[in-house]
Legacy VTK file of the C-alpha trace (Angstrom):
# vtk DataFile Version 3.0
C-alpha trace
ASCII
DATASET POLYDATA
POINTS 81 float
30.913 14.406 80.037
32.767 11.153 79.577
35.989 9.998 81.147
38.731 7.573 80.075
41.149 6.324 82.716
44.688 5.291 81.803
46.775 2.920 83.899
50.039 4.368 85.223
51.765 0.973 85.105
50.861 -0.422 81.673
48.989 0.568 78.495
45.498 -0.231 79.807
42.763 2.355 79.298
39.051 2.221 79.965
36.481 3.038 77.296
34.685 6.389 77.555
32.468 6.043 80.618
30.906 8.046 83.407
33.333 9.130 86.109
32.110 6.499 88.592
32.217 3.677 86.032
35.709 4.651 84.860
37.060 4.829 88.392
35.557 1.426 89.180
37.116 -0.184 86.085
40.491 1.324 86.923
40.296 0.003 90.502
39.350 -3.460 89.214
42.217 -3.370 86.691
44.754 -2.488 89.384
43.413 -5.226 91.679
43.797 -7.807 88.879
46.998 -6.684 87.168
48.908 -4.655 89.754
47.948 -5.945 93.219
49.318 -3.877 96.077
49.842 -0.763 93.932
47.375 2.090 94.427
45.572 3.125 91.223
47.394 5.829 89.324
47.797 7.096 85.783
45.795 9.890 84.270
42.266 10.718 83.189
41.076 12.077 79.850
37.905 14.169 79.842
35.604 14.357 76.841
33.374 17.373 77.370
31.048 16.376 74.550
28.045 14.208 75.194
29.152 10.581 75.721
28.002 8.220 72.991
27.321 11.536 71.327
24.833 11.145 68.601
25.231 10.077 65.012
26.455 13.276 63.444
24.459 14.177 60.357
23.064 10.663 59.758
19.484 11.486 60.834
19.449 14.560 58.591
20.735 12.526 55.625
18.062 9.843 56.169
15.307 12.467 56.271
16.639 14.088 53.084
16.666 10.741 51.250
13.133 9.950 52.406
11.908 13.347 51.203
13.539 12.776 47.814
11.892 9.348 47.522
8.526 10.837 48.462
8.921 13.665 45.933
9.913 11.214 43.187
6.951 8.948 43.960
4.502 11.859 43.831
6.025 13.123 40.591
5.438 9.796 38.807
1.729 9.615 39.645
-0.117 11.952 37.310
-3.347 11.918 39.379
-1.782 13.453 42.496
-1.293 17.173 42.911
2.250 18.396 43.345
LINES 1 82
81 0 1 2 3 4 5 6 7 8 9 10 11 12 13 14 15 16 17 18 19 20 21 22 23 24 25 26 27 28 29 30 31 32 33 34 35 36 37 38 39 40 41 42 43 44 45 46 47 48 49 50 51 52 53 54 55 56 57 58 59 60 61 62 63 64 65 66 67 68 69 70 71 72 73 74 75 76 77 78 79 80
């Protein structure tokens, strides 16, 4: 899971991080921008895998490579296939 922390005082938000990293960035933000105010705001939770993959990109690359290989074999009359 990934977490994004929003400041309760301004529009600041952390990137999607682990819970510990997000909390730490929020604490640092409050210390810099809102000294004396305890960290507040809200937390978004992304239940998908953080930095979650590339979608169908690997499948598309494999398909293109297979097409190139098939075309190369088709042009060479000495190879079976």
